[in-house]
C-alpha positions in Angstrom: 13.4 -38.0 36.1 14.9 -35.4 34.3 16.9 -35.4 30.8 20.4 -36.2 32.2 19.0 -38.9 33.9 17.2 -40.4 31.3 20.2 -41.0 29.4 22.5 -41.8 32.4 20.2 -44.5 33.9 20.7 -47.0 31.0 24.5 -46.4 31.3 24.6 -47.5 35.0 21.9 -50.1 34.6 24.1 -52.0 31.7 27.6 -50.9 33.2 28.4 -49.3 30.2 32.2 -49.2 29.5 31.7 -45.3 29.2 31.6 -45.3 32.8 35.0 -46.4 32.9 36.4 -44.0 30.0 35.9 -40.4 31.1 37.0 -39.1 27.6 34.5 -41.4 25.8 31.6 -40.5 28.2 32.4 -36.8 27.6 32.3 -37.7 23.6 29.0 -39.5 24.3 27.5 -36.4 26.1 28.5 -34.1 23.5 26.8 -36.4 20.9 23.8 -36.4 22.9 23.7 -32.7 23.5 24.5 -31.9 19.6 21.2 -34.2 19.1 19.4 -32.2 21.5 20.1 -29.0 19.7 20.0 -30.4 16.4 16.2 -31.6 17.1 15.7 -28.2 18.6 16.8 -26.4 15.4 15.3 -28.5 13.3 11.9 -28.0 15.0 12.4 -24.4 14.7 13.0 -24.5 11.1 9.9 -26.5 10.4 7.6 -24.4 12.6 9.0 -20.9 11.1 6.5 -19.2 8.9 6.6 -15.9 6.8 4.0 -13.9 8.4 3.6 -10.1 8.8 7.4 -9.6 8.7 9.0 -8.7 5.5 10.3 -11.8 3.4 13.8 -10.3 4.1 13.3 -11.0 7.8 11.8 -14.6 7.0 14.9 -15.2 4.9 17.2 -14.0 7.5 15.7 -16.1 10.5 15.6 -19.1 8.1 19.2 -18.8 7.1 20.2 -18.4 10.9 18.6 -21.6 11.7 19.4 -23.6 8.8 23.2 -22.4 8.2 24.5 -25.1 10.2 22.5 -28.0 9.5 24.4 -28.9 6.3 21.3 -29.3 4.0 21.8 -29.2 0.5 20.7 -26.4 -1.9 17.5 -28.2 -3.1 16.4 -29.3 0.7 17.1 -25.2 1.7 14.9 -23.9 -1.2 12.0 -26.4 -0.4 11.9 -25.7 3.3 12.0 -22.1 2.7 9.6 -22.2 0.2 7.2 -24.4 2.5 7.4 -21.6 5.1 6.5 -18.7 2.8 2.9 -16.8 3.2 0.3 -17.7 0.4 0.5 -14.5 -1.3 4.1 -14.4 -1.8 4.5 -18.1 -2.7 1.6 -17.5 -5.3 3.5 -14.5 -7.0 6.7 -16.0 -7.0 5.1 -19.0 -9.3 5.4 -16.3 -12.1 9.3 -16.6 -12.1 11.3 -19.2 -13.5 12.4 -21.8 -11.1 15.2 -20.6 -9.0 18.4 -22.2 -9.7 19.9 -21.8 -6.2 18.7 -21.0 -2.6 19.9 -17.4 -2.6 18.1 -16.9 -5.9 15.0 -18.0 -4.4 15.7 -15.6 -1.7 16.2 -12.9 -4.1 13.0 -13.6 -6.0 10.7 -14.1 -2.8 12.0 -10.7 -1.2 11.3 -8.9 -5.0 7.8 -10.5 -4.8 7.2 -9.5 -1.1 8.2 -6.0 -2.1 6.1 -6.0 -5.0 2.9 -7.1 -3.0 4.2 -4.6 -0.2 3.9 -1.8 -2.8 0.5 -2.7 -4.0 -1.0 -2.7 -0.7 0.5 0.4 0.0 -1.1 2.2 -3.4 -4.3 0.5 -2.7 -4.3 1.8 1.0 -3.4 5.2 -0.5 -6.1 5.3 -3.1 -8.6 4.5 -0.5 -7.4 6.9 1.7 -7.7 9.7 -1.3 -11.1 8.4 -2.0 -12.2 8.9 1.8 -10.5 12.3 1.9 -12.0 13.4 -1.4 -15.8 12.3 -0.3 -15.4 14.2 2.9 -14.0 17.4 0.9 -16.3 16.9 -2.4 -19.4 15.3 -1.6 -21.8 14.4 -4.4 -23.5 17.7 -5.9 -26.7 16.6 -4.5 -25.1 16.7 -1.0 -23.3 20.2 -1.5 -24.6 22.7 1.3 -24.6 26.4 0.0 -21.5 28.1 1.4 -21.8 30.6 3.9 -21.8 34.3 2.8 -18.3 35.9 3.3 -18.5 39.8 3.2 -16.3 41.1 0.5 -13.6 43.1 2.1 -13.0 45.3 -0.7 -13.8 49.0 -0.1 -16.4 50.1 -2.6 -18.2 53.3 -3.8 -21.9 53.8 -3.6 -22.3 53.2 -7.6 -20.6 49.7 -7.4 -21.8 46.5 -5.7 -19.3 44.0 -4.7 -19.6 40.8 -6.5 -20.8 37.9 -4.7 -18.6 35.1 -5.7 -19.9 32.4 -3.4 -23.6 32.4 -4.9 -24.6 30.4 -7.3 -27.3 30.5 -9.7 -29.2 33.8 -10.8 -29.9 36.4 -7.8 -33.0 38.4 -7.8 -32.4 41.9 -9.4 -33.1 44.9 -7.1 -35.9 47.4 -8.0 -33.4 50.1 -9.7 -31.9 47.1 -11.7 -35.4 46.1 -12.9 -36.1 49.7 -13.8 -33.1 50.0 -15.8 -33.8 46.9 -17.6 
C-alpha cells in the first residue's frame, strides 16, 4: 500500500463527505502534502550538523531549511546551536548570549573563522619545523659539506681561501718553516 492509498483508503471506508466535495478534497490533499513536506523539513533540520564545512555554510543550509517553518527567534537560536561542531560551540561560550538568531550566526562564524586561523597557524608552524629540521639538522648530525673548488683565478703565491672548511687545517711544510 502506497502513501496515497494509505490516506485515501480511510476516506472510502468511512464514505467521507470529502469524496463528494472536490474542492474540499483538494484542500485536504494540499494539507497532507504540506504536513509531509514540513515533517521532511523538520527531519532535515534536526539532523543537520556543522561538520567540516565552514560555519557560514552550516548557517546558510540551516537558514534555507528553517526559513519557512515559522519558528520564533529563540527556537531558531536553540536548534542552530544544537547542530554546531563542538569546538565552535565551546569557543562561542566566551561571548555574551546573542540577542537574536542573526547575532548568533555572526558570533558562530567569527568563532569558526578564529579556529580556522588557529589551525592554519599550527599547520604552518609544524610545516616550518619539518622544513627546518630537514635543512638544519642538529649539529651532531651535520655532515661535512663537499669541497667546491674556488673559481677565482689565483697567482702562485696566493692560496684560495676554503670557506667551506670548518676548524683548523693542517699547515703545509713551507708554512711550518715560516712560523
